[in-house]
C-alpha positions, -999 to +999 in steps of 0.1 A: +130-491+480+153-461+487+151-432+462+185-432+444+175-414+412+199-386+416+229-409+423+221-432+394+213-404+368+245-385+377+266-417+376+253-427+342+258-391+328+294-390+339+304-424+327+287-419+294+302-385+288+337-390+302+344-427+295+322-442+268+321-413+243+359-409+242+362-446+236+342-446+204+374-444+184+398-471+197+430-459+180+441-429+160+470-419+137+474-383+126+474-373+089+502-353+074+486-320+065+495-292+041+474-261+033+468-236+005+447-205+010+427-198-021+428-161-030+394-145-033+364-165-044+363-204-045+383-221-072+377-253-092+393-285-079+418-287-108+432-253-098+434-262-061+451-295-070+478-277-089+484-251-062+516-249-040+509-264-005+528-257+026+531-278+058+503-271+083+505-279+121+474-288+141+464-259+165+472-233+139+445-207+132+431-207+096+403-193+076+396-156+070+359-147+069+343-162+037+377-177+027+385-211+013+414-231+025+424-263+008+441-289+029+460-319+015+459-348+040+480-379+035+482-410+056+486-448+056+463-472+074+484-492+098+487-529+089+475-539+123+442-523+117+433-548+090+398-562+095+386-532+115+364-503+106+386-473+097+376-437+091+391-403+087+380-380+115+385-342+110+378-314+134+383-281+117+379-262+150+341-263+150+326-238+174+292-231+190+261-251+189+249-243+154+262-269+129+252-249+098+266-215+104+303-220+106+332-240+091+324-269+069+343-288+042+341-312+013+366-341+011+378-352-024+400-380-036+431-369-053+414-374-087+387-349-078+359-373-068+338-358-040+335-383-011+317-367+018+314-335+038+329-327+072+305-309+095+305-301+132+283-331+140+294-353+111+332-354+112+340-388+097+348-400+062+346-438+056+378-456+045+373-493+051+347-516+067+367-537+071+400-521+062+427-543+046+456-524+063+482-505+044+458-483+024+473-450+013+450-421+018+454-389-001+426-363+003+421-327-008+397-310+015+380-278+005+373-260+038+350-229+040+356-205+068+321-190+070+316-167+100+290-171+127+268-141+119+244-145+148+270-152+175+262-141+210+225-141+205+222-109+184+242-090+209+255-065+184+257-058+146+286-073+128+306-064+097+310-101+089+279-102+067+298-090+036+331-100+022+337-063+015+337-055+053+345-087+070+383-083+073+408-111+071+415-123+107+414-161+109+382-174+125+390-211+134+418-232+149+423-266+133+421-292+161+428-326+145+428-347+114+433-384+121+429-419+107+409-437+133+394-471+142+357-470+150+350-494+178+315-506+167+306-521+200+313-488+218+296-468+191+264-488+195+267-487+233+269-449+231+237-449+211+220-474+234+227-451+264+217-419+246+183-433+237+176-449+271+188-419+292+168-395+272+137-417+273+141-421+310+143-384+319+113-375+299+091-402+314+070-391+344+085-399+378+054-420+385+060-442+355+074-477+363+091-477+330+113-448+341+125-467+371+130-499+352+154-481+328+171-463+356+180-495+376+190-513+344+214-485+336+228-487+371+234-524+367+250-518+333+275-494+348+285-521+372+293-544+343+314-517+325+351-520+330+363-484+332+398-496+324+387-515+293+356-499+279+361-516+245+365-550+260+334-548+282+311-529+259+294-560+245+286-573+280+271-539+289+249-540+258+236-574+269+224-559+301+206-531+283+192-554+256+160-564+275+149-528+281+156-519+245+135-549+234+103-540+253+077-531+226+058-499+224+022-497+237-005-507+212-018-472+212+016-455+209+018-425+186+036-431+153+063-406+141+070-409+104+107-399+101+117-382+068+154-374+063+158-337+056+184-310+054+167-277+052+192-255+033+184-218+029+192-209-006+208-177+008+206-163+043+236-158+066+258-167+036+257-157-001+242-178-029+277-189-040+281-205-006+248-223-009+260-239-040+287-255-020+265-263+010+242-283-012+271-304-026+285-311+008+251-321+023+241-341-007+274-360-006+267-369+030+232-380+022+242-403-007+269-418+015+244-425+043+220-441+018+248-466+009+251-475+046+214-476+056+190-494+032+160-481+051+170-444+049+147-420+029+157-384+023+132-357+012+146-327-006+129-298-022+141-267-042+148-276-078+172-247-080+196-265-056+195-297-076+203-277-107+233-261-089+246-296-081+240-309-116+259-280-131+288-278-106+292-313-091+282-339-118+295-368-097+273-359-068+244-354-092+249-389-106+248-403-070+216-384-064+200-399-095+211-434-083+195-428-049+163-415-065+162-447-086+166-468-055+138-450-037+159-436-010+158-400-023+125-383-025+122-350-045+094-330-028+079-296-027+076-291-064+088-255-063+119-238-078+129-227-043+111-227-009+099-192-015+084-167+009+047-174+014+034-139+013+054-115-009+057-132-043+028-123-067+003-149-078+018-156-111+052-159-095+040-186-071+024-204-101+057-203-119+075-216-087+053-246-089+056-250-127+094-248-129+099-269-098+076-297-108+089-298-144+125-301-132+117-332-112+096-347-139+123-341-166+153-353-146+138-380-124+105-390-140+087-381-107+058-358-103+059-344-068+026-345-049+031-321-021+041-285-012+070-287+012+075-253+029+087-259+065+103-225+070+084-196+055+070-166+074+033-172+069+013-186+039-012-167+017-047-179+013-044-186-024-020-214-018-045-243-016-059-235-050-025-229-066-011-262-050-041-282-063-039-266-098-003-278-100-013-314-092-005-315-055-024-334-028-008-322+004+009-292+021+035-292+049+049-265+070+065-260+104+069-223+110+035-216+125+047-233+156+067-201+162+036-180+168+042-153+194+007-152+208-017-180+199-010-217+196-024-229+162-052-254+171-044-282+146-016-304+134-034-323+107-063-305+090-078-294+057-066-259+047-093-240+027-082-211+005-101-180-006-118-198-035-129-228-014-102-252-025-090-275+003-057-293+006-047-318+032-021-301+055+002-311+083+023-292+109+047-316+125+041-314+163+078-321+170+081-284+163+113-286+143+125-294+108+159-304+122+148-333+144+173-359+157+149-382+175+160-370+210+139-381+240+128-345+244+116-343+207+097-375+209+080-365+241+071-331+226+057-346+195+032-367+215+025-340+240+019-314+213-002-334+189-036-318+187-054-346+170-052-372+198-082-395+197-087-390+160-053-392+144-024-414+155+006-402+135+027-372+127+058-364+106+093-355+118+119-341+093+152-352+107+188-340+100+210-310+105+202-282+082+217-251+066+250-268+058+251-288+090+253-319+069+218-334+069+209-367+085+236-387+103+242-423+111+236-414+148+201-402+140+194-433+119+206-455+148+183-436+172+154-442+148+161-479+147+160-482+185+128-461+186+110-482+160+091-501+187+102-491+222+081-490+253+075-455+266+082-438+232+063-431+201+071-456+173+094-443+146+091-454+110+112-440+082+090-434+052+083-413+022+062-382+030+037-393+003+032-425+023+028-405+056+002-382+040-017-411+025-020-429+059-028-397+078-056-388+054-070-424+054-073-424+092-086-388+094-105-379+063-128-357+083-100-336+098-109-301+109-109-272+084-088-240+087-101-212+064-080-184+051-044-174+054-019-191+077-007-159+094+026-162+113+024-142+146+061-133+143+085-120+117+060-093+106+088-069+096+097-092+066+069-073+048+091-042+049+128-049+056+153-043+027+129-022+006+151-022-025+150-060-027+112-060-024+110-033-050+133-052-073+109-082-070+078-062-077+093-045-107+106-078-121+072-095-118+055-068-137+083-065-163+081-102-169+043-099-174+050-071-199+077-089-218+056-121-222+025-101-234+043-081-260+065-110-271+033-131-276+017-102-295+048-099-318+050-137-323+014-136-336+016-105-357+052-099-368+066-123-394+101-133-385+099-125-348+110-154-326+094-157-292+123-156-266+115-189-248+150-195-234+156-159-222+122-157-205+127-190-188+161-180-175+149-146-163+119-162-145+142-186-127+164-157-116+134-139-101+121-171-086+154-178-069+154-143-053+119-150-039+135-174-015+122-170+020+153-152+034+161-131+004+128-114-006+118-110+031+149-089+038+163-112+064+197-120+049+232-106+053+244-075+034+262-095+008+230-113-003+210-081-006+238-063-024+239-090-050+201-092-052+199-055-061+225-060-088+206-090-102+173-072-103+190-044-122+203-069-147+169-085-150+152-052-156+177-042-183+173-075-201+135-075-199+134-039-211+154-050-241+131-079-248+100-057-245+115-030-267+124-056-293+089-071-293+072-037-295+095-026-323+086-057-343+049-046-342+056-016-364+087-009-386+100+025-395+090+058-381+054+063-372+031+078-346+037+077-309+017+048-294+010+039-258+010+002-249-012-010-220+000-041-202-028-039-177-059-061-180-081-030-179-089-003-203-070+029-194-079+066-197-049+085-185-028+116-186+006+108-202+039+125-211+040+132-248+077+127-252+085+164-255+080+174-219+043+181-222+012+161-213-015+144-233-044+121-228-048+086-240-075+059-241-062+024-247-077-010-245-065-037-221-035-055-236-036-030-265-020+001-278-033+035-290-020+070-299-028+102-280-065+109-279-081+139-295-107+138-268-102+157-236-110+148-200-143+161-186-126+184-161-094+204-159-069+204-130-066+236-111-038+245-086-044+274-062-021+279-032-021+245-016-052+231-032-055+207-061-089+202-078-099+183-109-137+183-105-137+148-090-118+154-058-103+185-041-071+181-022-059+207+003-025+206+019-019+220+054+010+243+061+028+213+076+026+195+043+001+169+054-034+165+038-058+189+056-087+177+034-096+154+006-131+162-004-149+138-028-169+161-051-188+131-066-202+120-032-201+154-015-182+140+015-150+146+033-127+116+031-103+123+059-109+123+097-075+138+105-041+146+090-037+126+058-003+113+046+009+118+082+045+105+084+055+090+117+090+079+126+087+051+152+113+036+175+117+000+163+137-024+184+121-058+185+129-083+212+150-106+192+150-110+154+159-075+142+153-077+104+125-102+109+103-087+136+083-057+144+069-060+179+038-043+191+055-018+214+069+001+183+036+020+183+042+035+217+070+059+207+071+080+176+078+114+161+054+130+137+073+146+108+056+179+105+086+202+097+087+215+061+118+227+044+100+236+012+065+233-004+064+242-041+040+239-070+060+220-095+034+214-122+003+234-131-012+221-163-048+216-174-041+178-172-020+176-141-011+194-110+017+187-085+029+201-052+063+190-038+070+189-001+105+184+013+114+175+049+145+167+069+145+146+100+164+123+123+201+117+116+204+135+083+175+118+065+153+137+040+121+129+023+107+146-008+071+139-019+054+151-050+016+150-045+000+148-079-036+149-091-044+142-128-074+150-149-102+124-151-089+105-121-096+105-084-063+089-076-039+111-056-002+100-061+026+105-036+058+101-055+084+097-028+121+100-026+138+092+007+175+095+016+174+073+047+200+074+075+182+062+105+189+032+128+163+010+146+134+031+132+104+024+110+087+051+089+049+049+084+025+069+063-010+071+078-044+079+062-072+084+088-104+079+068-139+088+079-155+054+073-168+028+097-150-002+082-158-036+098-128-051+080-100-042+056-094-059+023-059-064+011-048-078-023-030-111-022-022-136-049-052-139-073-076-122-050-079-105-016-084-113+020-106-095+045-093-089+080-113-075+110-104-040+120-114-048+156-093-067+182-120-087+199-097-117+204-060-124+207-061-137+171-071-103+157-049-084+181-019-104+169-024-091+133-012-056+141+010-057+110-001-075+079+008-081+043-009-068+012+002-064-024-009-036-047-038-022-026-056-021+007-093-012+007-116+000+036-152+008+033-187+011+046-219+004+027-220+028-002-185+042+001-149+030+001-113+042-001-082+024-013-046+029-006-024+017-035+014+012-037+040+002-063+064-016-040+052-017-004+038-047+014+036-041+052+007-021+066-016-019+095-053-009+098-068+003+130-102+018+141-112+043+167-144+061+176-143+099+177-161+122+203-187+131+177-196+094+174-180+089+140-155+062+133-120+068+120-104+038+102-067+044+096-045+027+070-008+031+077+018+019+052+052+008+063+076+025+040+111+017+052+129+002+083+164+004+097+173-029+114+210-036+122+211-074+123+221-093+102+228-063+079+240-033+099+234-010+068+200-024+059+179+001+039+204+029+042+205+053+013+181+063-014+146+050-021+121+060-047+086+047-048+049+058-051+018+052-031-016+066-038-050+074-021-081+065-042-113+081-027-147+067-036-132+033-046-149+000-049-129-033-048-130-033-086-115+002-087-088-008-064-079-038-086-078-018-118-058+011-103-034-012-086-025-027-119-023+008-135+001+021-108+024-009-112+022-012-150+028+023-164+018+028-201+048+022-224+055+049-250+070+038-284+071+048-320+053+024-342+041+024-378+010+008-392-023-001-375-020-013-340-026-051-337-056-064-320-051-075-284-041-111-282-071-117-260-099-096-246-124-104-219-157-090-210-174-097-177-172-078-145-145-093-122-128-115-147-092-103-147-064-114-170-032-122-152-008-137-178-006-140-216+022-161-231+030-188-256+028-224-244+060-237-228+062-267-252+069-245-282+037-255-300+027-220-307-005-223-286-014-192-265-018-197-228-038-172-207-044-172-170-076-155-156-090-151-122-121-136-105-108-106-086-137-091-067-149-120-046-181-128-064-192-150-093-183-138-127-193-148-162-182-135-196-165-143-229-129-144-239-122-134-275-089-137-293-071-115-317-062-145-339-081-173-355-090-198-327-086-235-335-097-248-301-095-242-264-087-264-234-088-258-197-055-268-183-036-271-150-007-247-142+016-270-161-005-264-192-017-300-193-053-304-205-081-309-179-112-305-200-124-288-232-133-252-228-168-241-237-170-220-269-198-198-280-198-207-317-186-173-327-149-177-319-152-169-282-146-189-251-172-188-224-159-182-189-177-188-157-157-183-125-166-188-088-152-162-064-114-160-067-112-190-091-081-192-112-085-205-148-058-214-172-068-217-209-047-231-237-058-216-270-049-233-303-043-212-334-055-218-369-026-220-393-028-208-429-031-235-455 
């Protein structure tokens, strides 16, 4: 047989594209269209309905950036269309190949009922199937003219990322708005050809099945009447039917399709636009559920459900109906799909608590899995947190983006730092926006790592980010691929069902231990420093407010615990932990609003804490210092009159200034600070020339300490997301000093201030402070930043031979090798840590602490004298230009610290102390006892609050923080009626063990999290 592949494939492609696709709609009649441009922000339907509309002509530009244009569309279905399938088809002037980052619209009936969205790949609105003919159609269409922020492949920064800078030039040109007859035979022929063509080209040239499909397609084209596509479509489909009916091989891989519409809660659009994106997509989904009984849609992010409930009650009612029918599957159990690295441990616990409770309250469904397809790596505490929230499985996709190493598993057990394991799956289709194309199905099978042991994988399908979600075309593809030779089998099913089947067939799946590090997007630990600082401050202020509100509720008659306010504030913070807000990868508008929100949260939490503390002592009294940290503090403090004092205060307690004095005084001579514990010498260039640990009689540094380096930072592609390894190759050391001044010389504290200017008008002022009775050296830093495509790092070369570094994560820490033996270690050239990083050798360690920094790197070299230098470098601030051309510009204030001679326990305690400054307040009367106190090395108290059910029980969350076993006793500052071990949702798991003297015995394995519910004895 002659080889005619090229002729046949080109013939099929042309006929399909130029003849069959244009014939899907058999007849069209244009709508009469009028338009009204809403001024400013979006308006309610009632306001738009009453607005003055003007005639609008197709081909007219419309839509200023971030604008809303309402179109009134009127038409009548021709009588001769009776009995046929009639739809409205609207093309707003869609552009590009990204369905979720451009124009989109929601179609309403004239009474305000939302019908369905119009998106680039989902342009129809059902009218009649069949139509009766003569129907009068009157629509109001709310069209959003969102700009394409990442147009031209990141070619240049754009001002379009903020309504304040975007201008008003129209972005789109309206192409068409028609009533149309859908020719169902041609529609299905189009799908038959799509599936067969794509299957054919992805089969090997040696496969008989490829040639069978090819020659069948050739014969089908002979049957097609090019002058009457509609009339011959049925006959063409009959020719194709046998090859579409050939069943899949018995050993064919099974792809579990789950409808999905990944919608970033903010990213290249502001939060207000996400509220509309969710309504549009959810309208599409509920409409599709009416059309396809076998459709199942999985949707996470309780926050987005709440937006729809509050703003689009009719869409909300349709969601509830779809949930009841089993076609809509709430998943994920989190308030939003948060970043996987940056939120604190308690914040991730609350993500799970608030998300799961929302779904239980509104749908009666307890979600069973963590659904996080698109986050930038996943911390090693997740397995334990997920299990403690009642989850059985974990799903993500993003690790497929790794820059260097291919992750070795798709179905596996993920083991966290405490030993908890959770069944985990990475879809080998390598997308969370699947459409069941031939290329995707081929990739899913080719990629799948568990061949020979597992037989199934999951594929989330649908257009995301406002692209409209799943479509009927995708559902039709799935039906054709359900049992088709040469393809994996596709079954639409609930993700819970997929995970149950996958686990049943592969119970002994391999184990991955530790963090799921994404070898990409490493700059998300640093970009948009003010957003990150706002999050860190909010997390700690929430801890503070809950602790002192609980203390007041237990000790101050008449004080009411602020349940509603704390709940609302937590949800605000949780929202802003979304994986494109907190990582700093959103447009300017998003981060501008985030900074304002964090300021409002801080103000309200400050008021709540002030109110609670005031309730603990009425009238004038002595000055007291309140310690929110879980550790006893002995610190130098300001006395309120500009001087300094010394205080000793218990964990979770309060105390006045101490009459005791520290063991040693601070001296300041020239450029030397000394407190009897450490001696710090500054060089003439303002760096640390020496840090000598007087306790251990050893020099800490092996080079200039606090060395600031300004690196060139232009990643290959994703500016705000990425820091590529070549940044290390070009840098300037900031050694010029404008001034160096002693600014404090007190027996309790000494400070030297260094000011530098550099770059394009940037300045940095650092106050280096040493206090009595503490080895911690603080670097209070103010930066006025005006650089572009740069990153600023602060390095500490330490004279220790550290085999690994330890970095705090959620409820514990992870150890990472300091060597680069393999590509896996080499890829971790920038990593995430929370309040501290620790390096050490047997007998001696050093910690670097911070109050708002996450990104850092740790490297190791051997000196000529044979000693080893281990360098910790903090990433302080960046200057990406895309998607926000002004990212991080302006003023920043933060503190980081060097702690010589530190153990892991010291790093934990001082990390809390730096992030939870003592609170000074006037209070009368005796200080109340701490709500709870804990003895036992390594047992750390993370949260103290009243139970969410309003019962008055006290809930505390503990964890083991040092990486070893820990035992001790928890005692309460109130009469204890009983104690229960609970899950994160405060549901009882088992009785706690008491000691018979009012205490609760605590035994923790390394990094174990324990939640206790403590009942209170009531009087009478």
